[in-house]
C-alpha positions in Angstrom: 39.8 -13.8 8.0 37.4 -15.0 10.8 34.3 -12.9 11.1 34.4 -11.5 7.6 31.0 -13.2 6.6 29.3 -11.8 9.8 30.8 -8.4 9.1 29.5 -8.5 5.5 26.0 -9.3 6.8 26.1 -6.5 9.3 27.3 -3.9 6.8 24.6 -5.0 4.4 21.9 -4.9 7.1 23.1 -1.3 8.0 22.7 -0.3 4.4 19.2 -1.7 4.2 18.3 -0.1 7.6 19.4 3.3 6.1 17.2 2.8 3.1 14.4 1.8 5.5 14.9 4.9 7.6 15.0 7.2 4.6 11.7 6.0 3.1 10.1 4.4 6.2 9.4 1.1 4.5 9.4 -1.4 7.4 10.9 -0.8 10.9 10.6 2.9 10.8 7.0 2.7 9.8 5.9 -0.2 12.1 8.7 -1.3 14.4 6.7 -3.9 16.4 5.2 -5.5 13.4 8.6 -5.6 11.7 10.3 -7.2 14.7 7.5 -9.8 14.9 7.7 -10.6 11.2 11.5 -10.9 11.4 11.3 -13.2 14.5 8.7 -15.4 12.8 10.8 -15.6 9.6 13.9 -16.5 11.6 12.0 -19.2 13.5 10.6 -20.6 10.3 14.0 -20.7 8.6 15.8 -22.1 11.6 13.2 -24.9 11.7 13.8 -25.4 8.0 17.5 -25.6 8.6 17.0 -28.1 11.5 15.1 -30.4 9.1 17.7 -30.0 6.5 20.5 -30.7 8.9 18.7 -33.7 10.4 18.2 -35.2 6.9 21.7 -34.6 5.9 20.8 -32.1 3.2 22.5 -29.1 4.9 26.1 -29.3 5.9 28.4 -26.6 7.2 31.3 -26.2 4.9 34.8 -25.1 6.0 35.4 -21.4 5.6 38.0 -19.1 7.0 35.4 -16.3 6.9 33.2 -17.9 9.6 33.8 -17.2 13.3 33.8 -20.9 14.2 31.0 -20.6 16.7 28.3 -23.3 16.2 24.9 -23.1 17.8 24.3 -26.7 16.8 26.1 -29.2 14.6 26.2 -27.6 11.0 24.5 -24.4 12.3 27.0 -21.6 12.5 26.2 -18.4 14.5 26.3 -16.4 11.2 23.2 -18.3 10.1 20.9 -16.5 12.6 22.2 -13.1 11.4 21.8 -14.1 7.8 18.2 -15.2 8.4 17.4 -12.0 10.2 18.9 -10.0 7.4 17.0 -12.0 4.8 13.7 -11.5 6.6 14.3 -7.8 7.1 15.4 -7.3 3.5 12.2 -9.0 2.3 10.1 -6.6 4.4 11.9 -3.6 3.1 11.6 -4.8 -0.5 7.9 -5.5 0.1 7.4 -2.0 1.5 9.2 -0.4 -1.4 7.2 -2.4 -4.0 4.0 -1.4 -2.2 5.0 2.3 -2.3 5.9 2.1 -6.0 2.7 0.4 -7.0 0.6 2.9 -5.0 2.5 5.8 -6.7 1.9 4.3 -10.2 -1.8 3.8 -9.4 -2.1 7.5 -8.3 -0.4 8.7 -11.5 -2.6 6.4 -13.7 -5.7 7.8 -12.0 -4.7 11.4 -12.4 -6.4 13.3 -15.3 -4.1 14.2 -18.2 -2.5 17.6 -18.2 -1.7 20.0 -21.1 1.7 21.2 -21.8 1.2 24.3 -19.7 0.1 22.2 -16.7 -3.6 23.0 -16.8 -6.4 20.6 -17.5 -7.4 20.0 -21.2 
């Protein structure tokens, strides 16, 4: 089914965006910085792909799930969406990890409480 891979990427990105919106981990906390970081990540990975394609390391396989639109030889349209998703996912995971670490540091620094909730 042509387009299935792209659809899967978009559905996954929607799920990550909902997680981001709920906990404000990346785009909902700093939209400009998030967009810049995703753009830089995509540019870096596209350059990486170009080197891999030029050296013959990366080849586009045949798949019925791809749309069949190539931006360059061996570079399907879906690659840009995947790289965007990958970069955004990394930012959301980073934001979540930061939040969890900050929370654990706060609970480690809190003085112990007695069973009744008061201080010892």
